[in-house]
N, C-alpha and C positions, 0 to 999 in steps of 0.2 A: 630461468624464472618464468613462471606463469603469468598470464594476464592479470593485473591487480583487479580486485573486486571492491566495489563501494558498499559498506555495511553501515548500519545506524544502531545506536543504543536504544531508540525509540522507533516507532512505527513510522515508515516512510510517508504514510498518508497525512502526517503532520506537516509535510512540504506544503501542501495546499493552505493550510492556516498561516504558514509563513508568507506566502504570496498574498493572502488576504490582508495580513498585517501590514505587509509593505505597502499595499495598495492604500489601504485605509490611511495610513499616516502620510503618504504622497498626496492624497485627494484633500485630507483635512488642512495640509500646509498650503497647497497651491490651488484649491478651489476657486479663490478670489484671485484675480489677476493683480499681479504687482506692477511696479513702474517699469515694464518690458514688455515686449511684444508677445504674441502667441507661441511662436516658435521657441523662444528662450523659456517661456512658462511651461511648455511641454517638456523641454530638455531638462529643467530643474526637477520636474515631476518624475521624470524616468530615472534621473539619478537617485532621488530620495527612495524611490520604490525598489530600485535595485540594492541599495545599501542596506535598507531595512530588512529586506527579503534574506539577503545574505547573512546578516548578522543573526537573524532568528533561525536560519538554516544551520549555522555552526552550533547553536545552542541545542541541536538535536543529538549531537555527538556523533557526526559522521567520521568513519575511519576507513582506510584501506587495508586490505587483507593481501598480503604478498605471500607466495610461496617460492622458496628458493630451493633448487636441487643442485646436489654437488656430488661428484664421483670420485670415489677413491680405489686407487688402482690395487690389484692384488699384491701381496708383499711376500717376499720369499727369502729366506735367512739361510746362508752358508756358513756352516761352523767348521773351522778348521782345528784339528787336535795337533797342536804345535809343541807337544811335549818332547823331551830329549830322546824318548824311546822310539819315536817315528823313525828318524834317521838312522838308528842302530838295527832297525829290521827290515829297511828297504834301501835300494840305491838311491842317492841323491838326485841323479840325473833323472832316473825313472819318475820319482816323486815330482820333481819340478815339472816334467811332461804331463804328468797327471793334474796339476795345479793349473797348467796353461790350458788343458782341456776343460776343467771345470770354469776357468774364467771365460773361455769361448762360449759355454753353455749359457753363462750369466749374460753375455753380451746379448745373445739370441733371446733370452727371456725378456730383456729390457725392451727390445723392439717389439714384443707382444705385450707392452704396457705393464710390464712387473717392475715393482720397485724392489730392488736387490740390497740386502744389507749383509755385512760379513761380521763373524764373531770368531775369536780365538780364546784359547783357555785364560788368558791374562788381560785381554783388553779387546776394544773394537779395532777393526782394520780395514784398509781401503785398498791395499794392493798386495795380492796373494803371492807374488813372486818376491816381495821384500821381507816375508815373515821369518823371523828367526825361530829355530826350534831348540829352545833353550829352558822351557818351564820344568822346573824340578819335580812338580807333582801333577797328576792328573786327576781332576775331578769333573767328570762329565755330567754329574748330576747338577752341580752349581751352573753349568753352561745352559742347560735346558731350563732350570729354574728361572735364571736371568732373562732368557728369551721369553718364556711365558710371562713374567712379570712386566717387561718392557713393551710387549705387544698385546696386552690385555685390551679387548675391546675393538682390535684393529682388524682389518682384512687379511689376516696371515693365512696364506695357502699352503704353507709346508716349510720344513727345514731339512737342509742337507747336512749330514756329518761326514766329514772325511776323518777316519780314524782306524786305530789298529784294534781297538776294543779293549785295551789294557786300562784299568783305572786302579789307583791306589790311594785314593782319599774320597770320602764320601761314600754314599750307597750306589748300588748298581742303577743306572737309570732305566734298566729293564724292568725294574720292580716298580716304577711308578707309571702313571697315566697322564697323557697330555692332550690338550684340545686341538691338536694339529697333526698333520702327517708328518713322518720322520723318514727320509731316505737316506740310505747310509751307503758309503763306499768303504769296503774294507781293504785296507792295506797291510803290510807285513806277512810274515810267513807264520802259518798256524802249526807248522811240522817243528817240533823242539829241536833246536839246533844243538851240536855238540858243545858243552859248555860246563865250567866249573863255576860255582857261585857261592861266594862268601856271604850267607844269607844274614847271619846276625853274629853280633858279639855282645857278651854279658861282662860286665865288671862292675865294682864298686865304684861310687863317685868320690868316696874319701878313702884315704889309706894313710897310715901312720909312719913316719920316717924309721927306718931300721926293720919294718915288718915286712912280710911277703903277702902278696895280694894275688887272686886268680884272674886270669882273663880267659873267658871260655868262647871258642869259636864255633859256630855250626856251618858246615861245608856240604854242599850237595853237588852231584854231577849228573850229567846227562851224555850219555855215549862213550864214558871212559871206564867201563867195567875192566877190572883187572889192571889197572893203571896206577902208578904211584906218583906221588908229588910231595912237595915241602910246603909246611904252613910254617911261618916264623913271624916273629915280633922285631920291629925295627925301631930304635929310640936314637935321634940324632944322626940319622944315617948309617947307624951301625946295627948289626944283627945281635941281639941279646939273648934269643930263645928261639928253638926250632923243633919241629915234630914232622916226622914222616908219616904220611897217611896213605892208605891203599884202599881203593873202592871195589868192593866185592859184588856190588849190585846196582843196577840202574836207579837213578832218583833216590839213592841211598843218603840218608842225612847223618854225616859224620860229627862227633864233637870232639874237640881238641882242647885241652886245658893247658894253660901256661902259668906257671908261679913265678911271679915278678917281684924282685926286691925293691921296695921304695927308698932309694938311696938318696934323692934330693928332695928339698922342700919345694912347695908351690905347685902350680898345675903343670903337669907332665903330660907329653904328646907321644903316645904309642900308636905305631901303625901295625896292623895286623894283615898280612898279606898271603896269598896262595900263589906259589909260582906256577905260571901259567904252562899248559900242555899243547903241543902241535895240534893244530886243527880247532883250536877254540874259535867260537863265532865272535865272542867278545871277551875283552880282558878288563873291561872297566868295573865289573862286578868282583874282581878278585882281591880287592882290599877294602879295609874299613879302618877309621881312626878311632881311639880310644883316648879320652882326656881324664885324668885322674888327678884330683887335688891331694898332694902329700902334706899331712899336717905334721909340724916338726914335734908335737908332744901333746899328750893327753892331759886333761885336767887332772890334778892329783888330789886325792881325797885320803884323809887320815882318820881312822875309825878307832877311838880309844875306849875301852871297857875296864871296869874294876875286876871282872872275871868273864869267862865265856858265857853267853847268854843268848837264847833263842831270838830275843829281839835285834841282838846284832847281826845274827845270820840271815833274819829276814831283810834288814837293810842291804847287807853284802850280797843277798841274792838278786836284789833290784840292781844294784850298782855294777856288779861284776858282769851282767849280761849286755851292759852298755858300753860300746867301744869307745865312747868319748872320755871315759873316766878309768883313772889308773888308782885301784883302791889298796891301801895298806892298812892292816889291822895291828893294833898295839895293845898288848895287855900287860901291865906293869909287873914284873917278876917272871913273866913267861918269855917275852922276846922283848928286844930293842926296837926303837923307832929311829928311822933316818931323820937327820936334822936338815930338812930340806925346806923349800918354800911350798905351802901346801894352798890350794884354792879353796879348800873347806875342810874343817876339822870337826868331827862329830864325837861327843862325849856322851856314852851311856853311864847312868849312875853319877851325873855330873856332881861335883863337889862332894865326893863320897866322904862318909864320917871317919874313914880311915885315913885320909888326906894322901891318898896315893897319887892322885893325878891333879890336885889343886895347883900344884906349881907349874904344871903344864899348861893348865887352862889360864892361868894368870900371864903366862908368857904369850899366850896366842891372842889374849885380850889386849895386851899392850902392843902387839905388832898390828892389831886391827884385822887379824885374820877372820874371815866369816866363820861363825860358829853355829853348831846345832846342839843345844844342851837338853838332854834328856834326864828329867828327875826320876829316880826310882825309890824302891824301899830302903836303898842304902845311902840315899843322899841326905846330907846334912843340910836341914832346911835353913838353920842360921847362917851358914856360910853361904848357901844359894842365895839367900835375900841379899846379903852384903855385896855379892859379886856379879850376879847375872845381868842387872841393868835393864830388865824387861818387867819383871813381874815381882810382887811381893806376897808372900803367903803368910797368914796367921793360923798356925795349926793348934788344936786342942787336944793335948795328951798324946800326941803321935797318932791319932787315929787316922784310919784310912777308909776310902769309900769306892765303890764300884760303879763306873760310868760307861757309857758308850758315846761315840762321837755324833755331833749333830753339826752339819756344814753352815757356816756363815754365809748367807746369800748375797750380802752386799760386800764380800771380800773382793778386791779387784787388783791385787798385786799381779796375779797372773789368771789365766782364764781357766775355768773348771766348768764342766758339764753338771750343773746342780742337781737336776733330777736323778741322772745316772748315779751320782755319787750318794744321794740321800736314799735311794732304793737299796743300794748295797750296804749302807752304814746300818740298816734296820736289822740286818742279820748278824753284825758283828758282835762278838761276845765282849763283856766288859773288860775294862782295864783298870788297876789299881791306881788311885790317885790320892794326894794328901787331902783330908777332910779339914776345912776351915775356909776362912775368908781370904779372897784372893783380890788383888788390886793391880791393875795394869799400868804402868808407867806410861807418862805423855809420850805419844808418837807410836806406841805399839798397836797392832792390829790383830784381831782374832781370826784365825783360820777355821778352827774346830771348837765348838762349844761342848761343855760336859752335859750329857743328858742322863737323868736318873728316872727310870722308868720310862713313861711316856712324857715326862715333862723335860723341857730344854730349859736348862739354866743359863744364866749370864755369866757363869763362871768359864774361864778359858781352859781348854785342853791344849790346844797347839796354838802359838802365837808367834808373830814374826815382827822384827824391829829393824828399822833402816834409818841410819842419821849419817849423812856424808859418806865416808868410804865404809863404815862399820854396818855389817848385817849380823843379826842374831836370830835364831829360831829356838823356841822354849817349847818342850813337850813334857807336860806333867804326868803322863801315864806310863806304866810299865806293864807289859804282857801284850803288846799290840802285835807280836808275832802271830797271835791266834786269828788276826784279820786276815793275814794271807792265806793261812791254811783252811779257814772256813769259806773264804771266797772260792778258793780251788774246789773244795768238797762240793759245793752247791752249783758252781757254774763251769767247773772244768777250766777255769782262767783266773788269773790274779791281775787281770787288767786295771781295776780301779784302784787297788793298793798301790800296784807298781806305779801307775801314773801319778798318783798323789805323792809318793816319794821322790819320784824323778823330777816333778815340777818344782817341788820344794827344794831340791838339790840345785836344779838349774837356777832358780832364783838367787839361791845363796851365794852360789859360785860364780854367777855371771858378773863380769867386770864392767863397771860404769864407764861409759865413754864421754869424757868431759871436754873433747875438742869443741872449739868454736866453729870449725870449718870441716865439712864432711861431704865427700862426693863418692858416691859408690854406684855400681850397676844394679839394676832391680833383679838380676839373677847372674849366676855364675857361667851359664851355658845359654848361647843363643845359636839358632839355625842360621844357615847362610842366606836364607831369603827373609830374614826379618830383621827389624832395626835393633840395635843395641841401645838401650835406654839408660841414661845416666840421671840418678837423683841427686840433688843437691841441697844442702842445709847448711845455713849461716846463722850463728848465734851471737848476741852481744855479751857483755860482761856478766850479766845475770841470766844468761842462757834463755833469753827471749829471741824468738825467730824473727830474723830481719831479712829485708830484701833490696834489690837494686845493685848489688855489687857484681862487677865484671869478673867473669871466671875464665880462665885460659886452661884449654884442655889439649894435651898432647898424647896422641895414642901411637905406640910402636909395635910393629909386628915381629915375627920370629926372625926376620932377615935383618932387622935394624932400621927399616924405613919407617919414617915418622909422618903423622899428619897433624896439624894444628888446627883447632877449633876455638870459638870464644862465644860466650853466651852470658845473658844476664838474667838473674833470678828475679821472679815477681811473685807476688801472693796468688797470682792466678795459675801460674804453671812454673815449678821448679824443676822441671825435666827437660833433658837435652838428647835428641835422637841422633845417631850416626847409622846412615844407610851404606849399602853396597860392601860391607866387609867380607873378604873371603876367609876361607877355612884357615884356622890357626889359632896360636895362642898369642894374646895382645896384653901389652903392660900399658897403664896409663898413669899420667900424672897430672893433677889438677892444682893451679895455683890461683890465689885471690889476694888483693890488697885490702884488709880489714882494719880500719882505724890506724893506718899507717904501718900496720906490721904485715910482712908477707907470710901467709899462711899457705901450706902445701900437703897434699895428701896423694897417695899411689895405691895402686891395685893392679889385679889382673882379671881377665875373662877369658872365654875362649869361644870361637865360632866353629861349630861343627858342620860337616857337609852331610846333608840327607841323600842318600843314593836310591831313592824310591824307584827312579827310572831304570835303573840297571838291574833290579831284583827279579823281573820277569820280562823276557823279551819274546815270548811266544804270543802271536796275535790272537785275539779271542773273537773271531767272526761269529760265533754262535749268538754271543750276546747281541751284536750288531742285527742280526737276523731276528732274534726275537723282539728287540726294540722297535725295528720297522714294521713287522707283522703286527704287533699289538697296537700300533698306532694307525694301521691303514697304509703305510708306506711300502717301500721295497728295498731289498739289499741288493747292491751290485758290487762283483769283485772289480778290483781296480783296472784290469785288463778289458772290462765290458763297459766302458764309459759311453760308448756310442749308444747302448740300450737306454742308458739314462738320459741322454740327450733327446732321443726319440720319445721316451715317456713324458718328459718334462715340456719340451715343445708342443706336443699334441694335447696337452691337458686344456680343459675348457674352464678356464679360470677367469671369471666374469668379475668387473668392477661392482662394487657396493655402492648404491645411490642412498644418499642421506638427504632428506627433505626437511626443511625449516620453515615455519610460518611466522610471518612478521605482521603484526598489527600496528598501523600507523595512524593516530587521530589526526584529522586535518587541522584542527585548531592549534597542533603544535608546529604546523609548517609555517614558514615565513610569507609565501605568496598571498595567503588569505589577508594577513594584516596589511600588506602593501595595496591589495586591491580595495580594501575598505578605506584606507587612508588616501588613495587617489580619488575614490569616489566622492568622500566627504570633503577633500580639498578643492576638487573641481566645482562642487556645488558652492562652497564657500566663495571661490574666486568668481564665479559667474554673478551671484548676488551682489557681491562687493563691486564688481565692474558695472553693474547696472544700477547702482546707487540704492542698495538695500543692505540689510544686516541680516 
């Protein structure tokens, strides 16, 4: 701290006026002698002079200017790549010796007034020797961004990174610029080792029970030219498929396809592995796991028509390419239909004038099966009005009209990209509809309106109705097959038409969940380093969301081991997170006591293991060299740590001096108040003691 300076808000020449003011007040009061001797009179005069002069002096606004200097030591960060690939590419004893050497360098830098901080991929650390090398992914870019953010504006003199240069998440740190020098120590072997690597497997997430599905494996090799090995698929500890592969070239990528039969329902675990060959550097990348959910059956849809029609072909073309649906077509007189339970029945020329399908429609109406009724030129309007339950049509002399679709922008039963649909509808050719007055029954909602020319009417073209478990859609137009062909001719795509049909079918065939208690995971698959999140929903008798119930959750792994948890729902958070689950298929069961009744729900999820760290074990020192060169630092091989020590210990790293000015008004200090109080009190006491006021 420098010597304080006394400064004034006004000119210091006013101090003379303060002294004159003090002298004037003192002489005015004590020029005539009171009932005391001369000594006392002079003493009182002096007290009054000092008090008035000081009081006037403080009115000038005097303040002290103080300058404080502080020194910030140079800072240095040591970042350690503690990913799992490190110890796969270097002997653990050698790496521990390297860390001991780095720790000794840090101790020496501390003696030179350096402040040392340590970083790893997943957290801060204080002890290099206790660092576990088990991080599943390497994101070096994130490490440097974190350092740059945490030390912004500070006296950071450099960063030391100990790494093999392999990264598998984020961008390469060599492509970014940093405001500090980066020194790097390269570990690991830059020469590719003899290895067989199961790089990727590709498979469907869903399969249907009884069907076959493919699992495709991509396998590469380094150093095993003209060698053969076996790739196989394992389920429940047993081999279910195998293929012999031969490598004819180095770094050759072989593809092997396994066709597996989905025999059991639920989530199934398949392990694809490549048998190791003698001399492999690592076998941890010789296997990968595939998890496939086997669905017991597809949704069954029955399409009924009076006769073969292009509209039916257009609908079938959409549904048959969707693996979730099993479509059956029935035309009376041409083929029979299976008397099964259907998730949706579509009638083309519904309530036909020949009454060939009326009994079938009535049967499905009575069973409350979801229906899509398409009225065409062969439809009996009178019968249609009596039985459809959605719309009433008053026709005049069986007249027909030609209309194009116009989307209802306030329709909200399911989401539609309005602008995309409307632009496609503008090119669609017209369909034939009954001409007359139309009236929607209560509860029905319009999806498509009829548009005549450029005028959009309020007449419905496609409407939906939902009441309880009953769902019905009514289409009044015939000839919409032209929409699909027109869209393909103009855009080489049938995306809009297919999406419209698919979403309508999904809405009609979806089963309503009326359970009062629901617990489910936010996804079916989680990685082994993320939380498994459970969502919970509890409803009262009228299906209003309620909170505060205690939920018990039991999770069981593939070996039968269970873990129990408990949580309480709230309107702030209805989710529960489970951490630290290892790879595998898990079953869960949640129970809750809701209004005296025990409710339960069960389900499955899987935790998959990401093997990023085993995909590439060849160290990338060139990236580390570029990173150091671009930042003004230097690269050091792991066996040249002595050169690193010399360079860091000989650096001229100076502390940064920060100066702050502090202005302190004297009037705010306590001592001027007490001085004035003492002067005035002393004067009052002497006058009182000598018999005056």
